[in-house]
C-alpha positions as semicolon CSV with decimal commas, in nm:
position;residue;x (nm);y (nm);z (nm)
1;M;2,047;0,227;-2,825
2;P;1,822;0,520;-2,842
3;R;1,470;0,538;-2,676
4;T;1,214;0,362;-2,920
5;V;0,897;0,527;-2,772
6;P;0,882;0,935;-2,718
7;L;0,832;1,007;-2,348
8;A;0,492;1,159;-2,413
9;N;0,400;0,804;-2,517
10;V;0,482;0,637;-2,184
11;R;0,224;0,554;-1,940
12;N;0,304;0,410;-1,581
13;I;-0,004;0,282;-1,451
14;G;-0,132;0,035;-1,176
15;I;-0,456;-0,159;-1,155
16;M;-0,619;-0,141;-0,792
17;A;-0,934;-0,260;-0,633
18;H;-1,083;-0,469;-0,356
19;I;-1,006;-0,827;-0,336
20;D;-1,184;-1,027;-0,623
21;A;-1,300;-0,736;-0,829
22;G;-1,075;-0,884;-1,124
23;K;-0,788;-0,708;-1,144
24;T;-0,557;-0,988;-1,244
25;T;-0,803;-1,104;-1,504
26;C;-0,819;-0,746;-1,642
27;S;-0,422;-0,745;-1,672
28;E;-0,420;-1,087;-1,845
29;R;-0,683;-0,943;-2,092
30;I;-0,448;-0,612;-2,153
31;L;-0,146;-0,852;-2,208
32;F;-0,356;-1,058;-2,445
33;Y;-0,503;-0,771;-2,636
34;S;-0,180;-0,592;-2,670
35;G;-0,001;-0,901;-2,825
36;K;0,223;-0,959;-2,502
37;N;0,066;-1,281;-2,448
38;Y;-0,063;-1,525;-2,713
39;K;-0,309;-1,728;-2,497
40;L;-0,552;-1,620;-2,211
41;G;-0,444;-1,722;-1,862
42;E;-0,735;-1,776;-1,594
43;V;-0,714;-1,684;-1,238
44;H;-0,931;-1,967;-1,146
45;E;-0,733;-2,233;-1,318
46;G;-0,390;-2,103;-1,182
47;G;-0,284;-1,997;-1,516
48;A;-0,236;-1,617;-1,488
49;T;0,076;-1,455;-1,581
50;M;0,084;-1,182;-1,323
51;D;-0,005;-1,432;-1,026
52;Y;0,329;-1,638;-1,076
53;M;0,384;-1,735;-0,689
54;V;0,278;-2,094;-0,607
55;Q;0,077;-1,924;-0,302
56;E;-0,100;-1,690;-0,550
57;Q;-0,206;-1,984;-0,782
58;E;-0,320;-2,208;-0,526
59;R;-0,535;-1,944;-0,331
60;G;-0,664;-1,751;-0,661
61;I;-0,558;-1,413;-0,515
62;T;-0,283;-1,182;-0,598
63;I;-0,002;-1,174;-0,299
64;T;0,259;-0,931;-0,451
65;S;0,235;-0,663;-0,706
66;A;0,348;-0,786;-1,078
67;A;0,505;-0,540;-1,324
68;T;0,506;-0,590;-1,692
69;A;0,518;-0,365;-1,994
70;V;0,298;-0,364;-2,311
71;T;0,272;-0,159;-2,630
72;W;-0,096;-0,028;-2,756
73;K;-0,131;0,205;-3,035
74;D;0,244;0,323;-3,046
75;H;0,233;0,363;-2,672
76;Q;0,439;0,179;-2,405
77;I;0,236;0,112;-2,080
78;S;0,419;-0,011;-1,784
79;L;0,141;-0,211;-1,586
80;I;0,176;-0,310;-1,216
81;D;-0,141;-0,570;-1,082
82;T;-0,168;-0,496;-0,724
83;P;-0,323;-0,687;-0,454
84;G;-0,657;-0,634;-0,329
85;H;-0,618;-0,815;0,030
86;V;-0,569;-0,562;0,322
87;D;-0,282;-0,794;0,442
88;F;-0,088;-0,677;0,158
89;T;-0,166;-0,314;0,143
90;A;0,215;-0,226;0,129
91;E;0,227;-0,377;-0,212
92;V;-0,040;-0,109;-0,350
93;E;0,148;0,176;-0,126
94;R;0,480;0,129;-0,309
95;S;0,331;0,091;-0,638
96;L;0,147;0,415;-0,618
97;R;0,414;0,614;-0,505
98;V;0,574;0,545;-0,823
99;L;0,316;0,551;-1,086
100;D;0,181;0,821;-1,249
101;G;-0,171;0,693;-1,318
102;A;-0,430;0,404;-1,216
103;I;-0,700;0,211;-1,309
104;A;-0,960;0,194;-1,011
105;L;-1,132;-0,154;-1,083
106;F;-1,503;-0,208;-0,922
107;C;-1,729;-0,501;-0,913
108;A;-2,057;-0,424;-1,093
109;V;-2,243;-0,599;-0,814
110;G;-2,050;-0,518;-0,505
111;G;-1,968;-0,149;-0,603
112;V;-1,738;0,040;-0,357
113;Q;-1,625;-0,232;-0,111
114;P;-1,417;-0,164;0,212
115;Q;-1,075;-0,229;0,055
116;T;-1,176;-0,002;-0,247
117;E;-1,184;0,290;0,003
118;Q;-0,844;0,196;0,134
119;V;-0,686;0,193;-0,210
120;W;-0,853;0,505;-0,328
121;R;-0,734;0,682;-0,007
122;Q;-0,381;0,559;-0,071
123;S;-0,402;0,683;-0,433
124;E;-0,541;1,040;-0,311
125;K;-0,242;1,049;-0,067
126;Y;-0,004;1,022;-0,365
127;E;-0,238;1,248;-0,580
128;V;-0,260;0,980;-0,842
129;P;-0,501;1,037;-1,159
130;K;-0,740;0,761;-1,235
131;L;-0,983;0,594;-1,447
132;C;-1,248;0,373;-1,321
133;M;-1,331;0,019;-1,494
134;I;-1,674;-0,133;-1,372
135;N;-1,599;-0,495;-1,421
136;K;-1,819;-0,811;-1,412
137;M;-2,100;-0,660;-1,609
138;D;-2,223;-0,984;-1,715
139;R;-2,302;-1,076;-1,351
140;V;-2,669;-1,110;-1,215
141;G;-2,720;-0,777;-1,024
142;A;-2,499;-0,582;-1,207
143;D;-2,555;-0,204;-1,207
144;F;-2,334;0,056;-1,399
145;F;-2,492;0,375;-1,291
146;G;-2,565;0,224;-0,926
147;V;-2,174;0,212;-0,923
148;I;-2,111;0,539;-1,052
149;E;-2,317;0,690;-0,783
150;E;-2,141;0,498;-0,536
151;I;-1,789;0,629;-0,643
152;R;-1,946;0,998;-0,643
153;N;-2,111;0,964;-0,282
154;E;-1,878;0,739;-0,095
155;L;-1,551;0,827;-0,275
156;G;-1,570;1,182;-0,354
157;G;-1,485;1,099;-0,712
158;N;-1,623;1,287;-1,031
159;P;-1,697;0,992;-1,262
160;V;-1,765;1,057;-1,628
161;P;-1,897;0,780;-1,822
162;M;-1,727;0,711;-2,142
163;V;-1,916;0,414;-2,229
164;Y;-2,271;0,307;-2,189
165;P;-2,352;-0,058;-2,117
166;I;-2,568;-0,255;-2,405
167;G;-2,777;-0,473;-2,144
168;Q;-2,669;-0,577;-1,799
169;G;-2,625;-0,910;-1,623
170;E;-2,690;-1,203;-1,862
171;D;-2,784;-0,973;-2,127
172;F;-2,466;-0,770;-2,129
173;A;-2,369;-0,746;-2,508
174;G;-2,116;-0,479;-2,551
175;V;-2,088;-0,080;-2,482
176;V;-2,166;0,234;-2,651
177;D;-1,864;0,451;-2,719
178;L;-2,004;0,780;-2,587
179;L;-1,728;0,989;-2,751
180;A;-1,753;0,857;-3,103
181;M;-2,131;0,761;-3,040
182;R;-2,085;0,423;-3,193
183;A;-2,208;0,087;-3,029
184;L;-1,931;-0,148;-3,005
185;T;-1,970;-0,534;-2,948
186;F;-1,706;-0,800;-2,928
187;D;-1,670;-1,105;-3,139
188;E;-1,677;-1,411;-2,914
189;A;-1,512;-1,644;-3,174
190;S;-1,199;-1,440;-3,174
191;K;-1,219;-1,410;-2,766
192;G;-1,308;-1,030;-2,813
193;V;-1,012;-0,931;-3,052
194;K;-1,244;-0,823;-3,333
195;I;-1,466;-0,540;-3,237
196;I;-1,791;-0,494;-3,433
197;E;-1,903;-0,133;-3,475
198;G;-2,267;-0,041;-3,533
199;D;-2,552;0,205;-3,451
200;I;-2,674;0,276;-3,114
201;P;-2,966;0,061;-3,006
202;A;-3,289;0,265;-3,044
203;D;-3,403;0,214;-2,668
204;I;-3,106;0,359;-2,526
205;L;-3,000;0,653;-2,760
206;E;-3,157;0,943;-2,614
207;D;-2,957;0,847;-2,289
208;C;-2,630;0,822;-2,450
209;R;-2,705;1,182;-2,633
210;R;-2,768;1,312;-2,304
211;L;-2,456;1,135;-2,146
212;H;-2,262;1,267;-2,446
213;T;-2,369;1,630;-2,392
214;E;-2,304;1,610;-2,006
215;M;-1,940;1,476;-2,124
216;M;-1,894;1,782;-2,342
217;E;-1,992;2,017;-2,065
218;K;-1,764;1,857;-1,816
219;A;-1,450;1,888;-2,085
220;A;-1,570;2,239;-2,143
221;E;-1,510;2,323;-1,775
222;Q;-1,175;2,215;-1,768
223;D;-1,060;2,487;-2,026
224;D;-1,122;2,845;-2,030
225;A;-1,106;2,849;-2,432
226;L;-1,321;2,525;-2,448
227;M;-1,569;2,696;-2,214
228;E;-1,600;3,009;-2,437
229;K;-1,667;2,811;-2,733
230;Y;-1,936;2,610;-2,581
231;L;-2,113;2,878;-2,429
232;G;-2,102;3,064;-2,793
233;G;-2,337;2,787;-2,890
234;E;-2,091;2,574;-3,103
235;A;-2,025;2,215;-3,029
236;L;-1,672;2,087;-2,935
237;T;-1,467;1,842;-3,169
238;L;-1,387;1,497;-3,061
239;D;-1,041;1,615;-3,022
240;E;-1,122;1,927;-2,794
241;I;-1,372;1,705;-2,590
242;K;-1,074;1,469;-2,545
243;M;-0,828;1,749;-2,470
244;G;-1,076;1,909;-2,215
245;L;-1,134;1,555;-2,049
246;R;-0,753;1,471;-2,051
247;K;-0,702;1,798;-1,874
248;G;-0,928;1,716;-1,605
249;T;-0,822;1,381;-1,539
250;V;-0,453;1,478;-1,504
251;G;-0,565;1,761;-1,263
252;R;-0,775;1,500;-1,069
253;A;-1,098;1,683;-1,128
254;L;-1,252;1,420;-1,343
255;V;-1,260;1,040;-1,347
256;P;-1,329;0,891;-1,669
257;T;-1,527;0,580;-1,623
258;Y;-1,583;0,260;-1,839
259;C;-1,737;-0,094;-1,792
260;G;-1,717;-0,430;-1,941
261;T;-1,645;-0,794;-1,845
262;A;-1,280;-0,914;-1,853
263;F;-1,355;-1,265;-1,815
264;K;-1,591;-1,266;-2,112
265;N;-1,350;-1,057;-2,309
266;K;-1,563;-0,741;-2,343
267;G;-1,460;-0,377;-2,295
268;V;-1,103;-0,390;-2,218
269;Q;-1,006;-0,238;-2,552
270;P;-1,171;0,102;-2,491
271;L;-1,038;0,092;-2,132
272;L;-0,673;0,076;-2,310
273;D;-0,783;0,361;-2,529
274;G;-0,868;0,558;-2,216
275;V;-0,528;0,491;-2,055
276;I;-0,325;0,633;-2,361
277;S;-0,588;0,938;-2,415
278;F;-0,648;1,044;-2,045
279;L;-0,391;0,939;-1,808
280;P;-0,065;1,125;-1,764
281;S;0,283;1,058;-1,918
282;P;0,600;1,117;-1,708
283;L;0,582;1,489;-1,861
284;D;0,240;1,557;-1,751
285;A;0,352;1,448;-1,379
286;G;0,620;1,705;-1,429
287;A;0,961;1,724;-1,219
288;I;0,998;1,551;-0,866
289;H;1,148;1,765;-0,572
290;S;1,414;1,678;-0,332
291;A;1,267;1,557;0,008
292;D;1,528;1,763;0,205
293;N;1,554;2,081;-0,028
294;P;1,222;2,164;-0,214
295;E;1,427;2,381;-0,474
296;L;1,638;2,091;-0,576
297;M;1,445;1,885;-0,822
298;R;1,473;1,665;-1,134
299;T;1,292;1,690;-1,470
300;P;1,156;1,380;-1,670
301;D;1,449;1,415;-1,945
302;D;1,677;1,164;-2,052
303;T;1,971;1,410;-2,074
304;A;1,932;1,554;-1,693
305;P;2,138;1,373;-1,426
306;F;2,022;1,023;-1,327
307;S;1,783;0,989;-1,054
308;A;1,544;0,693;-0,937
309;L;1,359;0,543;-0,635
310;A;1,385;0,178;-0,535
311;F;1,053;0,073;-0,482
312;K;1,035;-0,319;-0,441
313;I;1,281;-0,610;-0,378
314;L;1,291;-0,934;-0,470
315;S;1,498;-1,245;-0,382
316;D;1,565;-1,460;-0,668
317;K;1,762;-1,806;-0,614
318;H;1,937;-1,764;-0,948
319;M;2,010;-1,393;-0,947
320;G;2,013;-1,299;-0,595
321;K;1,859;-0,970;-0,493
322;I;1,663;-0,780;-0,782
323;T;1,581;-0,422;-0,692
324;F;1,261;-0,265;-0,893
325;I;1,341;0,132;-0,970
326;R;1,134;0,394;-1,111
327;I;1,381;0,604;-1,318
328;Y;1,277;0,986;-1,283
329;S;1,531;1,149;-1,500
330;G;1,843;1,068;-1,696
331;T;1,967;0,758;-1,851
332;L;2,097;0,435;-1,686
333;K;2,317;0,192;-1,837
334;V;2,478;-0,130;-1,737
335;G;2,794;-0,110;-1,565
336;T;2,724;0,241;-1,462
337;P;2,840;0,345;-1,098
338;I;2,543;0,500;-0,891
339;L;2,525;0,661;-0,553
340;N;2,262;0,538;-0,297
341;S;2,199;0,901;-0,166
342;T;1,975;0,781;0,134
343;L;2,255;0,557;0,277
344;G;2,558;0,751;0,108
345;A;2,677;0,418;-0,046
346;E;2,820;0,370;-0,387
347;A;2,732;0,067;-0,627
348;R;2,748;-0,055;-0,975
349;I;2,455;-0,182;-1,192
350;G;2,553;-0,536;-1,282
351;R;2,248;-0,614;-1,477
352;L;1,944;-0,449;-1,613
353;F;1,595;-0,586;-1,695
354;R;1,221;-0,485;-1,786
355;M;1,002;-0,733;-1,600
356;H;0,724;-0,929;-1,732
357;A;0,587;-1,080;-1,414
358;S;0,847;-1,350;-1,302
359;R;1,018;-1,318;-1,665
360;Q;1,316;-1,079;-1,736
361;E;1,384;-0,894;-2,082
362;A;1,777;-0,796;-2,062
363;L;1,819;-0,437;-2,145
364;E;2,150;-0,237;-2,196
365;E;1,992;0,087;-2,090
366;A;1,678;0,261;-1,951
367;Y;1,537;0,592;-1,968
368;A;1,320;0,851;-1,784
369;G;1,021;0,732;-1,711
370;D;1,111;0,348;-1,706
371;I;1,016;0,106;-1,453
372;V;1,308;-0,155;-1,479
373;A;1,471;-0,393;-1,239
374;V;1,828;-0,400;-1,159
375;V;2,107;-0,665;-1,004
376;G;2,371;-0,520;-0,807
377;L;2,237;-0,287;-0,541
378;A;2,328;-0,517;-0,265
379;K;2,258;-0,257;0,034
380;T;1,976;-0,088;-0,135
381;R;1,628;-0,105;0,062
382;T;1,279;-0,001;-0,037
383;G;1,242;0,349;-0,073
384;D;1,606;0,452;-0,129
385;T;1,719;0,672;-0,379
386;I;1,983;0,601;-0,630
387;C;2,135;0,875;-0,871
388;D;2,418;1,020;-1,027
389;I;2,733;1,010;-0,803
390;A;2,824;1,386;-0,933
391;H;2,458;1,499;-0,861
392;P;2,317;1,383;-0,557
393;I;1,961;1,423;-0,464
394;V;1,770;1,229;-0,214
395;L;1,368;1,156;-0,310
396;E;1,085;1,119;-0,070
397;S;1,086;0,797;0,074
398;I;0,772;0,560;0,089
399;E;0,567;0,526;0,438
400;F;0,434;0,192;0,553
401;P;0,192;0,088;0,805
402;A;0,323;-0,061;1,145
403;P;0,250;-0,440;1,167
404;V;-0,039;-0,547;1,384
405;I;0,027;-0,908;1,461
406;S;0,298;-1,136;1,609
407;I;0,399;-1,482;1,586
408;A;0,680;-1,680;1,763
409;I;0,870;-1,891;1,498
410;R;1,163;-2,147;1,586
411;P;1,370;-2,376;1,360
412;A;1,242;-2,728;1,349
413;S;1,569;-2,874;1,407
414;R;1,954;-2,751;1,430
415;N;2,025;-2,750;1,089
416;D;1,761;-2,516;1,002
417;N;1,862;-2,250;1,279
418;E;2,111;-2,083;1,029
419;K;1,900;-2,068;0,730
420;L;1,591;-1,953;0,915
421;G;1,783;-1,605;1,019
422;T;1,916;-1,551;0,638
423;S;1,572;-1,648;0,495
424;L;1,379;-1,408;0,729
425;H;1,627;-1,120;0,656
426;A;1,559;-1,195;0,292
427;L;1,204;-1,169;0,334
428;A;1,203;-0,854;0,551
429;Q;1,424;-0,685;0,280
430;E;1,137;-0,755;0,018
431;D;0,844;-0,652;0,261
432;P;0,868;-0,348;0,473
433;T;0,555;-0,407;0,683
434;F;0,724;-0,773;0,754
435;V;0,946;-0,703;1,070
436;V;1,167;-0,954;1,251
437;R;1,292;-0,912;1,612
438;Y;1,460;-1,142;1,856
439;D;1,345;-1,130;2,203
440;Q;1,664;-1,136;2,419
441;E;1,439;-1,203;2,732
442;T;1,247;-1,519;2,617
443;G;1,501;-1,623;2,332
444;E;1,244;-1,636;2,082
445;T;1,245;-1,500;1,704
446;V;0,947;-1,289;1,666
447;I;0,775;-1,198;1,315
448;S;0,529;-0,959;1,269
449;G;0,292;-0,870;0,987
450;M;-0,015;-0,723;0,869
451;G;-0,267;-1,016;0,922
452;E;-0,304;-1,389;0,982
453;L;-0,279;-1,426;0,598
454;H;0,017;-1,237;0,566
455;L;0,208;-1,440;0,823
456;E;0,068;-1,785;0,662
457;I;0,210;-1,665;0,332
458;I;0,566;-1,592;0,496
459;V;0,581;-1,937;0,683
460;D;0,460;-2,108;0,362
461;R;0,740;-1,936;0,167
462;L;1,000;-1,994;0,409
463;R;0,917;-2,391;0,400
464;R;0,881;-2,386;0,009
465;E;1,136;-2,140;-0,137
466;F;1,407;-2,144;0,120
467;G;1,365;-2,494;0,253
468;V;1,340;-2,403;0,628
469;N;1,153;-2,642;0,839
470;C;0,996;-2,441;1,108
471;E;0,747;-2,416;1,402
472;V;0,513;-2,136;1,468
473;G;0,339;-2,033;1,821
474;K;0,001;-1,894;1,820
475;P;-0,071;-1,537;1,666
476;E;-0,008;-1,204;1,934
477;V;-0,171;-0,893;1,872
478;A;0,053;-0,589;1,842
479;Y;-0,047;-0,407;2,153
480;R;0,079;-0,043;2,217
481;E;0,147;0,141;2,567
482;T;0,094;0,522;2,649
483;I;0,002;0,763;2,908
484;R;-0,307;0,957;2,981
485;H;-0,181;1,222;3,224
486;M;0,129;1,460;3,244
487;V;0,385;1,369;3,490
488;D;0,728;1,548;3,574
489;G;0,995;1,400;3,787
490;E;1,398;1,333;3,801
491;Y;1,633;1,032;3,831
492;K;1,993;1,039;3,955
493;H;2,212;0,772;3,819
494;V;2,514;0,727;4,046
495;K;2,752;0,445;4,029
496;Q;3,109;0,390;4,254
497;S;3,271;0,099;4,230
498;G;3,631;0,228;4,289
499;G;3,818;0,459;4,015
500;R;3,599;0,628;3,779
501;G;3,223;0,620;3,846
502;Q;2,893;0,708;3,665
503;Y;2,708;1,024;3,731
504;A;2,401;1,156;3,554
505;H;2,099;1,348;3,674
506;V;1,802;1,440;3,438
507;C;1,453;1,598;3,474
508;L;1,192;1,486;3,244
509;R;0,828;1,585;3,154
510;L;0,614;1,349;2,986
511;E;0,301;1,441;2,799
512;P;0,048;1,241;2,637
513;Q;0,012;1,315;2,261
514;D;-0,305;1,278;2,039
515;P;-0,350;0,918;1,888
516;G;-0,140;0,886;1,592
517;H;0,111;1,167;1,668
518;G;0,385;0,937;1,773
519;F;0,684;1,044;1,958
520;A;0,835;1,404;2,014
521;F;1,175;1,486;2,218
522;I;1,230;1,836;2,315
523;N;1,503;2,005;2,509
524;E;1,443;2,273;2,723
525;V;1,769;2,258;2,914
526;K;1,885;2,601;2,995
527;G;2,219;2,730;3,143
528;G;2,421;2,431;3,036
529;V;2,323;2,244;3,352
530;I;2,345;1,916;3,119
531;P;2,596;2,002;2,847
532;N;2,475;1,981;2,471
533;E;2,706;1,671;2,403
534;Y;2,484;1,463;2,650
535;I;2,133;1,564;2,528
536;P;2,139;1,304;2,246
537;A;2,233;1,032;2,491
538;V;1,906;1,155;2,707
539;E;1,701;1,102;2,377
540;K;1,853;0,753;2,310
541;G;1,778;0,664;2,662
542;V;1,432;0,764;2,631
543;I;1,374;0,587;2,310
544;K;1,535;0,247;2,438
545;A;1,282;0,262;2,705
546;M;1,006;0,327;2,474
547;E;1,110;0,005;2,268
548;S;0,970;-0,227;2,548
549;G;0,707;-0,035;2,802
550;P;0,708;-0,048;3,155
551;C;0,364;-0,212;3,154
552;G;0,366;-0,509;2,924
553;G;0,681;-0,499;2,745
554;F;0,498;-0,335;2,438
555;P;0,613;-0,046;2,215
556;V;0,525;0,303;2,368
557;V;0,351;0,557;2,163
558;D;0,201;0,909;2,150
559;V;0,432;1,049;2,403
560;K;0,606;1,379;2,427
561;V;0,917;1,400;2,628
562;V;1,064;1,720;2,757
563;V;1,414;1,723;2,909
564;H;1,417;2,048;3,117
565;F;1,676;2,039;3,405
566;G;1,974;1,819;3,546
567;S;2,346;1,811;3,638
568;Y;2,653;1,644;3,562
569;H;3,008;1,559;3,706
570;E;3,322;1,678;3,536
571;V;3,486;1,338;3,548
572;D;3,214;1,061;3,607
573;S;2,947;1,177;3,359
574;N;2,964;1,005;3,017
575;E;2,722;0,906;2,738
576;F;2,642;0,579;2,864
577;A;2,531;0,714;3,235
578;F;2,306;0,971;3,075
579;I;2,150;0,693;2,842
580;E;2,111;0,466;3,142
581;C;1,949;0,753;3,374
582;A;1,710;0,873;3,080
583;R;1,575;0,530;3,037
584;Q;1,513;0,456;3,407
585;C;1,359;0,819;3,440
586;F;1,128;0,734;3,195
587;K;1,046;0,396;3,321
588;N;0,949;0,553;3,653
589;L;0,736;0,840;3,530
590;F;0,559;0,635;3,285
591;M;0,440;0,417;3,552
592;K;0,308;0,760;3,740
593;G;0,136;0,884;3,398
594;N;-0,181;0,682;3,409
595;P;-0,038;0,420;3,164
596;Q;-0,293;0,261;2,920
597;L;-0,259;-0,045;2,679
598;L;-0,398;0,020;2,337
599;E;-0,518;-0,247;2,073
600;P;-0,554;-0,223;1,716
601;I;-0,928;-0,187;1,629
602;M;-1,023;-0,330;1,280
603;S;-1,322;-0,198;1,066
604;V;-1,531;-0,509;0,978
605;E;-1,775;-0,567;0,714
606;V;-1,973;-0,877;0,700
607;A;-2,201;-0,990;0,397
608;V;-2,460;-1,246;0,486
609;P;-2,799;-1,348;0,339
610;E;-3,074;-1,159;0,520
611;D;-3,175;-1,504;0,721
612;Y;-2,835;-1,448;0,913
613;M;-2,848;-1,109;0,988
614;G;-2,892;-1,175;1,385
615;A;-2,625;-1,416;1,381
616;A;-2,378;-1,172;1,214
617;T;-2,472;-0,876;1,443
618;G;-2,448;-1,131;1,743
619;S;-2,109;-1,251;1,642
620;I;-1,943;-0,882;1,637
621;C;-2,093;-0,779;1,960
622;Q;-1,960;-1,104;2,141
623;R;-1,627;-1,005;2,012
624;R;-1,650;-0,686;2,197
625;G;-1,753;-0,503;1,878
626;R;-1,962;-0,227;1,776
627;V;-2,229;-0,261;1,516
628;E;-2,197;0,094;1,339
629;G;-2,470;0,016;1,061
630;M;-2,635;-0,210;0,835
631;D;-2,733;-0,200;0,449
632;E;-2,812;-0,392;0,164
633;K;-2,612;-0,439;-0,152
634;A;-2,650;-0,705;-0,423
635;G;-2,899;-0,931;-0,264
636;S;-2,676;-0,967;0,055
637;K;-2,718;-0,762;0,395
638;L;-2,416;-0,554;0,502
639;V;-2,309;-0,530;0,864
640;H;-2,033;-0,274;0,948
641;G;-1,869;-0,243;1,271
642;F;-1,556;-0,202;1,480
643;V;-1,384;-0,509;1,625
644;P;-1,071;-0,539;1,842
645;L;-0,823;-0,763;1,620
646;G;-0,759;-0,958;1,931
647;E;-1,124;-1,080;1,911
648;M;-1,087;-1,163;1,514
649;F;-0,886;-1,474;1,518
650;G;-1,059;-1,750;1,356
651;Y;-1,358;-1,551;1,245
652;S;-1,358;-1,682;0,908
653;N;-1,460;-2,016;1,044
654;T;-1,705;-1,892;1,276
655;I;-1,891;-1,685;1,029
656;R;-1,893;-1,970;0,763
657;T;-2,048;-2,215;1,043
658;L;-2,299;-1,927;1,127
659;T;-2,407;-1,898;0,798
660;Q;-2,407;-2,248;0,650
661;G;-2,097;-2,140;0,460
662;R;-2,262;-1,821;0,301
663;G;-2,114;-1,560;0,494
664;T;-1,788;-1,361;0,417
665;F;-1,610;-1,046;0,601
666;T;-1,344;-0,792;0,510
667;M;-1,122;-0,609;0,782
668;T;-0,904;-0,305;0,767
669;F;-0,693;-0,161;1,031
670;E;-0,885;0,139;1,167
671;R;-0,694;0,318;1,461
672;Y;-0,550;0,197;1,821
673;E;-0,809;0,223;2,137
674;G;-0,765;0,154;2,496
675;V;-0,781;-0,199;2,617
676;P;-1,063;-0,217;2,906
677;Y;-0,891;-0,231;3,251
678;E;-0,952;-0,595;3,340
679;L;-0,850;-0,727;3,012
680;A;-0,548;-0,517;3,024
681;E;-0,441;-0,675;3,376
682;Q;-0,489;-1,011;3,247
683;I;-0,252;-0,946;2,926
684;I;0,013;-0,784;3,145
685;E;0,007;-1,051;3,395
686;K;0,049;-1,330;3,115
687;R;0,338;-1,126;2,952
688;K;0,483;-1,109;3,312
689;K;0,451;-1,479;3,348
690;E;0,628;-1,539;3,023
691;G;0,903;-1,316;3,131
692;K;0,836;-1,056;2,861
693;V;0,818;-0,757;3,085
694;R;1,167;-0,609;3,175
């Protein structure tokens, strides 16, 4: 069956924003106006199509990114609705990795909020072109041009207003299309389906003309031929303005900006027009290169060798493991044998779907540019490349942040014991920021994630979806260990117990690295004093020691290890001896390098009425926090600060109590910092009593 939509008419986009900016409501309106849904689903009623998980419906938030596909004016739009909560940042990360464009959604009252900055940074990392949609224009305090200034000043974007609001707050009636210079209002009886065109109201006509001229100038700046025509005194045609704006948007020099209120059904159709007019198709996105050979590439062409990236895994009780893939080149048919080039494993495509949130539409084949789901890739993980067996390529994978919080979990009964292991494995496959490990010393299963809510959802899913009764311990912070001074030394591992013994001798130098630089292993051995075949064993021993640091049993980070001398024995030296020797040498030297415990520091923003400013700042200071600044937005006072994660447990209840339920807060991971000496001693002592320090 041939492709139904030309590749130039395909758009792969996501909606990203701070929590509660209206992403899911906007997605629901896109489904409704495109004819995909015939009724409106509301988040607050638990009826949103894209929030299909029970946990999402109960909490009124998006937890997992949901994919769908709609048709708008002969264009196929694959849409991913991403979460706004910081605990589910991995969903945003993996979606942006495979998307060609994005809609950045803003609350017209809240403007640029902490998580907005995070998702904007993520989109810039993957060089994703964007449109902006300033939502909730019907709310009291809405300020379209105020938010545009924030986007320009705080995010470094270059927003170009494509519409002008007709009224704001309760008076918001519609928008002026600044391209066509026509007023658009949205018929309430038809839920906004019917759009009424008219003349621009006289009181805003001059402002609209000025913005139209500015838009023309920005379009002309993107193309030499257009600039020459414009400087020659000629006005650009509508198509020329669109061409210039599209070039600027695809090149990430411009961000076309719209406004409306998705909840009140106003302003969504112009946004959809903007998606097809300005955001890139897979052809605009261009070829994708191999991660390990920049000269090897795949072009977005149905006839090219097949290549795709697995970006999301789902466990379905009926179909088993579902793998979401973005196809970059070639055609994929049901039953086709493929290669997982990341793992070097072959598999066969069992079934192929286009997803509509939790529902599936069966396909026989899919093409370059498509985002689809497949069944049959049992070994494939998030970030793996799948490709044509005869034309292997490995695409760049996806990097995810490390977990910052852990809890111990145990089955409630013996019957739940086996189910717990398999269920945790399935959840860990779905979510790369959810990590499961078994602590040999304490006999506990420890699960780690991005925050309290993240782990709360995991435990809830274990009980409901997988039918596992389990008990959980108190949350624990994911501390790290490092050194502050360079240290050099040696260790000899000698064991003789009759017959063949063990001998290894290594000299290591440990050096602190700048925060965030991770681990580096350097081989400076000369003259073969340690044979090359044993150098990997030395590195393996060091890595083994770093998994559970000598201070508190936490992972070691930001250390460079140099092996520069040693010796071996012709008979008694072996790989195991050098692993054990390097492990012990590292542990001994680490304790001499002025070791330090590190803790995750969170960037916290507290929003409170003015009367409670003192209580908010006091609550941050009481938690070993630093207040960095205060400002005002939408009638609320905002307190910005940095607070250790270990002090933030239960803070939501605290701030509600202090402000009579009127205060809220958001926090995002910022960096690791050293733990104060006395507190570090207490943490280490507690770990020793629990038997967690080896």
